[in-house]
C-alpha positions in Angstrom: 97.9 65.5 132.3 98.5 69.0 130.8 96.6 71.9 132.2 94.0 71.2 129.4 93.0 68.4 127.2 91.3 68.0 123.8 88.9 65.3 122.9 90.1 64.9 119.3 87.1 63.0 118.2 84.9 66.0 119.1 87.2 68.9 118.2 86.4 70.6 114.9 89.7 72.6 114.9 87.7 75.9 114.4 90.0 77.9 116.8 87.1 79.3 118.8 88.7 78.4 122.1 92.0 80.0 121.1 90.2 83.2 120.1 88.1 83.4 123.2 91.0 82.8 125.8 91.4 86.1 127.6 95.1 85.3 128.3 95.9 84.2 124.7 97.2 80.9 126.0 96.0 78.7 123.0 97.1 78.8 119.4 96.3 77.1 116.1 99.6 76.4 114.4 97.9 75.3 111.2 94.3 75.0 110.0 94.6 71.3 110.4 96.1 71.2 113.9 94.4 70.9 117.2 94.7 73.8 119.7 98.0 73.8 121.5 99.2 75.8 124.5 101.8 78.5 124.3 105.0 78.2 126.4 104.1 78.7 130.1 100.4 78.5 129.5 99.9 76.3 132.6 101.3 78.9 134.9 99.4 81.8 133.2 96.0 80.1 133.1 93.5 81.8 135.5 91.0 78.9 135.2 88.2 81.2 134.1 86.6 78.5 131.9 86.1 80.6 128.8 87.7 78.0 126.6 85.5 75.2 128.1 82.3 77.3 127.9 82.8 78.6 124.4 83.5 75.3 122.6 80.2 74.3 121.0 81.4 70.6 120.7 82.4 70.0 124.4 85.8 69.1 123.2 88.0 71.0 125.6 88.5 70.4 129.3 90.8 72.1 131.8 92.7 69.9 134.4 90.5 71.5 137.1 87.4 71.9 135.0 86.0 69.1 132.9 83.6 69.9 130.1 81.1 67.3 131.2 81.0 68.8 134.7 79.9 72.2 133.4 76.1 72.4 132.8 75.1 73.3 129.3 73.7 76.7 128.4 69.9 76.7 128.3 68.6 79.5 126.0 65.0 79.0 127.2 66.0 80.2 130.7 67.5 83.5 129.6 65.0 86.4 130.1 64.5 88.9 127.3 65.4 92.6 127.6 61.9 93.7 128.7 61.9 91.0 131.4 65.4 92.1 132.6 64.4 95.8 132.7 61.2 95.0 134.6 63.0 92.8 137.1 65.7 95.4 137.8 63.2 98.2 138.1 61.0 96.1 140.4 63.9 95.4 142.8 63.4 97.3 146.0 65.7 97.9 149.1 63.6 96.1 151.7 63.7 97.6 155.2 60.6 95.9 156.7 60.8 92.2 157.3 58.4 89.5 158.6 59.2 87.9 161.9 60.3 84.7 160.1 63.7 83.0 160.0 65.3 82.6 156.6 66.0 78.9 156.0 69.7 78.2 155.9 69.2 76.4 152.6 68.0 79.7 151.0 71.0 81.6 152.4 73.4 79.0 151.1 71.7 79.2 147.7 72.1 83.0 147.6 75.8 82.7 148.4 76.2 79.9 145.9 74.7 82.1 143.2 76.8 85.1 144.3 80.1 83.2 144.0 79.7 83.3 140.2 80.1 87.1 140.2 83.0 88.3 138.1 86.3 89.1 139.9 89.4 90.6 138.4 91.8 87.9 137.0 89.4 85.3 138.3 91.0 85.6 141.8 87.6 84.9 143.5 88.8 86.7 146.7 85.4 87.0 148.3 84.8 85.4 151.8 81.4 85.3 153.6 80.2 85.7 157.1 76.6 85.0 157.9 74.7 86.1 161.0 71.4 84.2 161.3 70.3 84.3 165.0 68.6 87.2 166.7 71.1 87.1 169.6 74.0 87.7 167.2 72.2 90.3 165.2 71.2 92.3 168.3 74.8 92.1 169.5 76.1 93.5 166.2 73.4 96.2 166.1 74.3 97.3 169.7 77.9 97.7 168.7 76.9 99.9 165.7 74.9 102.0 168.2 78.0 102.3 170.4 79.9 103.5 167.4 77.2 106.1 166.6 77.3 107.4 170.2 81.0 107.8 169.9 80.6 109.6 166.6 78.0 112.0 168.1 80.3 112.9 170.9 83.5 113.2 168.9 82.5 114.0 165.3 79.1 115.7 165.6 79.1 117.2 162.1 79.6 113.8 160.5 77.1 112.2 162.9 74.6 114.9 162.0 75.1 114.3 158.3 74.1 110.7 158.6 71.3 111.4 161.2 73.0 109.2 163.8 71.1 110.9 166.7 67.8 109.7 165.2 69.1 106.2 164.8 70.3 106.1 168.4 67.1 107.6 169.6 65.0 105.0 167.8 67.1 102.2 169.2 66.6 103.6 172.8 62.8 103.4 172.0 63.1 99.8 170.9 63.2 100.4 167.1 66.1 99.0 165.1 67.1 101.4 162.2 70.5 99.8 161.8 69.7 96.3 160.6 65.9 96.9 160.5 65.0 93.7 162.3 66.3 91.6 159.4 66.6 88.0 160.4 69.9 87.5 158.6 73.0 89.6 157.8 75.5 88.5 155.1 78.9 90.1 155.2 81.4 89.9 152.2 85.0 90.3 153.3 88.4 89.8 152.0 92.1 90.7 152.2 92.6 94.4 151.2 96.1 93.4 150.0 94.3 91.7 147.1 93.6 94.6 144.8 90.4 93.2 143.4 88.9 92.2 146.8 86.8 95.4 147.5 85.2 95.6 144.1 84.7 91.8 143.9 82.9 91.9 147.2 80.5 94.6 146.1 79.8 92.9 142.8 79.1 89.6 144.6 76.8 91.3 147.0 74.9 92.9 144.1 74.5 89.4 142.6 73.2 88.2 146.0 70.7 91.0 146.3 69.2 90.3 142.9 69.1 86.6 143.6 67.3 87.3 146.8 64.6 89.2 144.9 64.2 86.3 142.5 63.7 84.0 145.4 61.0 86.1 147.0 63.3 87.5 149.6 64.1 91.1 150.4 67.5 92.6 150.8 69.1 95.9 151.7 72.7 97.2 151.9 73.7 97.5 155.5 75.6 100.8 155.3 75.6 101.8 159.0 77.0 98.3 159.9 79.7 98.4 157.3 80.9 101.9 158.3 81.3 100.6 161.9 83.0 97.5 160.6 85.5 99.6 158.8 86.3 102.2 161.4 85.3 100.9 164.9 87.8 98.6 166.6 85.2 96.9 168.9 83.2 95.9 165.8 86.3 94.6 164.0 87.0 92.5 167.1 83.4 91.2 167.3 83.4 90.1 163.7 86.5 87.9 164.2 87.5 88.0 160.5 90.6 86.2 159.4 93.8 88.2 160.1 94.1 91.1 157.7 90.6 90.8 156.3 88.2 93.7 156.1 84.4 93.9 155.5 83.7 95.4 152.1 79.9 95.3 152.3 77.0 93.6 153.9 73.4 92.8 153.1 70.3 92.5 155.3 68.2 89.6 154.1 64.7 88.5 155.1 61.1 87.9 154.0 59.5 91.2 153.0 56.7 92.4 155.2 55.0 94.3 152.4 54.6 93.8 148.6 55.2 96.5 146.0 52.9 97.2 143.1 54.5 100.0 141.1 57.9 100.7 139.5 59.1 104.1 141.0 60.6 106.7 138.7 64.2 107.8 138.8 66.1 110.8 137.4 67.3 110.7 133.8 70.7 109.1 133.3 73.6 111.7 133.2 75.5 110.7 130.1 78.4 112.2 128.2 78.9 110.8 124.7 82.3 110.9 123.0 
């Protein structure tokens, strides 16, 4: 089988698949011909699925992606612009969580949604690490605190900028201002040698955060953790990521302790038009 196939009884020879292919791998040699691949198309295809998704007749399949395996688009499930705006403005960074474990099925669903986030050249370079037990989360938080104590001693100006003394003091009083008592921590990591990995991880985590809100969960970016994961060797060792991998972001996830009833204001957008 070629890298793609055409169901000739379904194909209307409209050329939509050829026009939509981001790599320009399909061509219509005549108005009467079926789409055909250019030379070397199989090696150049990034399996993004544009050609499969754009065909209104379900006529085209990739070797690794059959048309019948791709769910159809359901217009009735797409929210309108007012709903989208309201949802995005409603989203909050949640830092207070109920003392309730997040079911693994929910965490798996979040990651399953986040894996559809765009990545350059469809490389899909994002890997995931999930902490879901209190013992593991307390261990990770303690390492962040150790990093902060080191920063306070050796880089006091930087530590003061990020109020690390207050975070350490709160921890010593029994209050977690690092991971905020979240029952789960989801880390997105990848190989920095893959140029798209850092951005892909951030985009995937953004998808995950929005999905969490839609599922009634709360989420918040774990900035202190990720700084330690980037610069503190004991944290790198504790994470045990694959050789060469780096954490490019992490999200606290849990059931929100409080509900929100207003949409806070933000500064006007700073825009330059050209």
